[in-house]
C-alpha positions in Angstrom: 6.1 -86.1 80.3 3.9 -86.9 77.3 5.4 -87.4 73.8 3.7 -84.1 72.6 5.2 -82.1 75.5 8.6 -82.6 74.0 7.6 -80.0 71.4 10.3 -79.6 68.8 12.1 -82.8 70.0 9.2 -85.0 68.9 10.0 -86.8 65.7 7.4 -86.7 62.9 7.0 -88.3 59.5 5.7 -86.6 56.4 3.2 -87.9 53.8 2.6 -86.2 50.5 0.1 -87.5 47.9 1.3 -86.5 44.5 0.8 -87.1 40.7 3.0 -86.2 37.8 1.5 -82.7 37.4 2.9 -81.9 40.9 6.5 -82.5 39.8 7.1 -78.8 39.1 6.5 -77.8 42.7 7.2 -81.1 44.6 11.0 -80.6 44.9 10.4 -77.1 46.4 7.8 -78.6 48.8 10.3 -81.2 50.0 13.1 -78.6 50.5 10.7 -76.3 52.3 9.7 -79.0 54.7 13.3 -79.9 55.6 14.2 -76.3 56.1 11.1 -75.1 58.0 9.7 -78.0 60.0 11.1 -77.6 63.4 10.8 -81.3 64.4 13.2 -84.1 63.5 11.8 -85.6 60.3 11.9 -89.4 60.2 10.8 -90.3 56.6 9.1 -88.4 53.9 6.6 -90.6 52.0 5.4 -89.7 48.5 2.2 -91.5 47.8 1.6 -91.7 44.0 0.5 -93.8 41.1 3.2 -95.8 39.4 5.4 -93.0 38.1 9.0 -93.4 36.9 9.5 -89.6 37.3 8.2 -89.5 40.8 10.3 -92.5 41.7 13.3 -90.8 40.3 12.6 -87.7 42.4 12.2 -89.8 45.5 15.6 -91.3 44.9 17.2 -87.9 44.4 15.5 -86.3 47.4 15.9 -89.4 49.7 12.1 -89.9 50.1 10.2 -93.2 50.2 7.9 -94.0 47.3 4.5 -95.6 48.1 2.3 -96.9 45.4 -1.2 -95.4 46.1 -2.9 -98.7 45.3 -1.2 -100.3 48.3 -2.7 -97.9 50.9 -6.4 -98.7 50.8 -8.6 -101.7 49.9 -10.0 -99.5 47.1 -8.5 -97.5 44.3 -9.3 -94.3 42.4 -11.2 -96.5 39.9 -13.7 -97.5 42.6 -14.7 -93.9 43.2 -17.2 -92.1 41.0 -17.5 -88.6 42.1 -18.2 -86.5 39.0 -20.8 -84.6 37.0 -20.9 -83.6 33.3 -18.7 -80.6 34.1 -16.3 -81.8 36.7 -14.5 -84.8 38.2 -13.6 -84.9 41.9 -12.8 -88.6 42.1 -9.0 -88.1 42.4 -9.5 -85.2 44.8 -11.6 -87.4 47.2 -9.3 -90.4 46.8 -6.3 -88.3 47.9 -8.2 -87.4 51.1 -8.9 -91.1 51.8 -5.2 -91.8 51.3 -4.2 -89.2 53.8 -6.6 -90.6 56.4 -4.9 -94.0 56.1 -1.5 -92.5 56.5 -1.3 -94.1 60.0 -0.8 -97.4 58.1 2.2 -96.0 56.3 4.1 -93.8 58.7 6.2 -95.2 61.6 6.1 -92.2 64.0 3.1 -91.4 66.1 2.8 -88.0 64.5 2.8 -87.4 60.8 2.4 -84.3 58.7 0.3 -84.4 55.6 0.8 -81.7 53.0 -0.4 -80.8 49.6 2.2 -81.3 46.8 1.7 -77.7 45.6 2.3 -75.9 48.9 5.7 -74.6 49.9 6.5 -73.6 53.5 8.5 -70.4 53.7 8.6 -69.8 57.5 9.5 -72.0 60.5 6.7 -74.3 61.6 6.2 -76.1 64.9 3.3 -78.5 65.1 3.5 -79.4 68.8 3.8 -76.7 71.4 3.7 -77.2 75.2 1.9 -80.5 74.9 -0.7 -79.1 72.5 -1.1 -79.9 68.8 -1.0 -76.8 66.5 -3.6 -76.4 63.8 -3.2 -73.8 61.1 -6.7 -72.5 60.3 -8.5 -70.4 57.8 -11.7 -68.3 57.7 -13.7 -70.2 55.1 -15.2 -73.6 54.5 -18.1 -75.3 52.8 -21.5 -76.2 54.3 -21.2 -79.8 53.0 -18.1 -80.4 55.1 -20.2 -79.8 58.2 -23.2 -81.7 56.9 -21.2 -84.9 56.3 -19.3 -84.5 59.5 -22.6 -84.6 61.4 -23.8 -87.6 59.5 -20.5 -89.5 60.0 -20.1 -88.8 63.7 -23.6 -87.9 64.9 -22.5 -84.5 66.2 -22.2 -81.0 64.7 -18.8 -79.6 63.8 -18.6 -76.5 65.9 -15.2 -74.9 65.1 -14.8 -71.5 63.7 -12.4 -70.8 62.0 -12.0 -73.7 59.7 -9.4 -76.5 59.8 -9.3 -76.7 56.0 -5.7 -75.8 55.1 -3.0 -77.2 52.8 -1.3 -79.2 55.6 -2.1 -80.8 58.9 -0.4 -82.9 61.6 -2.1 -86.1 62.5 -1.8 -88.0 65.8 -2.1 -91.7 64.8 -3.9 -92.5 68.1 -6.6 -89.9 67.6 -6.9 -90.6 63.9 -7.4 -94.3 64.5 -10.1 -93.5 67.0 -11.8 -91.2 64.5 -11.9 -94.0 61.9 -13.2 -96.5 64.5 -15.9 -94.1 65.6 -17.1 -93.7 62.0 -17.0 -97.5 61.3 -18.8 -98.3 64.6 -21.6 -95.8 63.9 -22.2 -97.0 60.3 -21.3 -100.6 60.7 -19.0 -100.6 57.7 -15.4 -99.6 57.0 -14.8 -95.9 57.5 -14.0 -95.2 53.9 -17.2 -96.9 52.7 -19.2 -94.7 55.2 -17.6 -91.6 53.7 -18.5 -92.6 50.2 -22.0 -93.6 51.2 -22.8 -90.3 52.9 -21.1 -88.1 50.3 -23.4 -85.7 48.4 -22.1 -86.4 44.9 -24.1 -83.5 43.5 -21.8 -81.1 45.3 -18.2 -80.4 44.2 -17.0 -80.0 47.8 -18.6 -82.8 49.6 -16.0 -83.9 52.2 -12.9 -82.5 54.0 -10.6 -84.8 55.9 -9.0 -81.9 57.7 -12.3 -80.4 58.8 -13.5 -83.8 60.0 -10.3 -84.6 61.9 -9.9 -81.2 63.4 -13.5 -81.0 64.7 -13.2 -84.6 66.0 -10.1 -83.6 68.0 -11.8 -80.4 69.2 -14.9 -82.3 70.5 -13.2 -85.4 71.9 -10.0 -83.9 73.2 -10.9 -80.4 74.5 -8.0 -78.2 75.5 -5.4 -80.2 73.6 -5.2 -77.9 70.5 -3.7 -74.6 69.6 -5.1 -72.6 66.6 -3.0 -70.3 64.5 -3.9 -68.5 61.3 -2.7 -70.3 58.2 -1.5 -67.1 56.4 -1.2 -68.8 53.0 -0.8 -67.0 49.7 -2.1 -68.7 46.5 -0.6 -68.1 43.1 -2.1 -68.9 39.7 1.3 -69.0 38.0 4.1 -71.5 38.1 6.7 -71.5 40.9 9.3 -71.0 38.1 8.0 -67.4 37.9 8.4 -66.7 41.6 12.1 -66.8 42.3 13.6 -67.6 45.6 14.3 -64.0 46.5 10.6 -63.2 46.0 9.5 -66.1 48.0 11.7 -64.9 50.8 10.1 -61.5 50.8 6.6 -63.1 51.1 7.8 -64.8 54.3 7.4 -61.5 56.1 3.6 -61.8 55.8 2.8 -65.4 55.0 3.7 -68.9 56.3 3.3 -70.8 53.0 2.8 -70.3 49.3 0.5 -72.5 47.1 0.8 -72.9 43.3 -2.4 -74.6 42.2 -3.2 -76.3 39.0 -6.9 -77.0 39.3 -7.9 -77.1 35.7 -7.9 -80.9 35.8 -11.1 -80.9 37.9 -13.1 -79.6 35.0 -14.0 -81.0 31.6 -13.4 -78.8 28.6 -16.6 -77.9 26.7 -16.8 -79.4 23.3 -16.9 -77.0 20.4 -20.0 -76.9 18.4 -19.6 -78.3 14.9 
């Protein structure tokens, strides 16, 4: 019997890229994972810049702190993905960190999740030998364009793999990165940066790339389910536990986004 066929018995690790602005939701994210992920969780890794506050939270929540500069041969400072109005350098850097999570996590399977998304219903990511992807009905054209350039094949999936969390299989992820490196004769992360359309805000999706790679190279090994995520534009402090429990009747997860940091504030005329 394959490891995946053990379904809920298969242990997984969790990786969460985070920065200080995520500290408001991060404790709820960790608690939601431990309550609703129906697999044994080995370790929860918080990948972050050097932050005393995040290190303290890791100690309290029994998570493992990983300095983001130790994950890749490049850092956020090496990425210039911005315009006069917006800066997506950190957004892209987090995606590259996630794609190198196989170098951090010990278990074959690891779950990557955003630091602002709280699970509110039970989740199983491996069922009857198949990997479960939670999908949505929208994406961006650039995600498919760069996928074709990186791998030499069109991304064919509808709906979209772009969600707030995804389970990775380290074996398949390693093969994805090797395929990109072999095609472009350079490290996979350099190939992504080289083929990125920096004039577009949404130039690459690690989830869309991995999901479509698995769909093409490993047909019949995946199970798609609707993500059913609800987004809030207010703090989680204003959505009490009782209200979050009520939303569980309709949704699987809740996201509390703080996206203002992507945009530069316009200077006032003197």
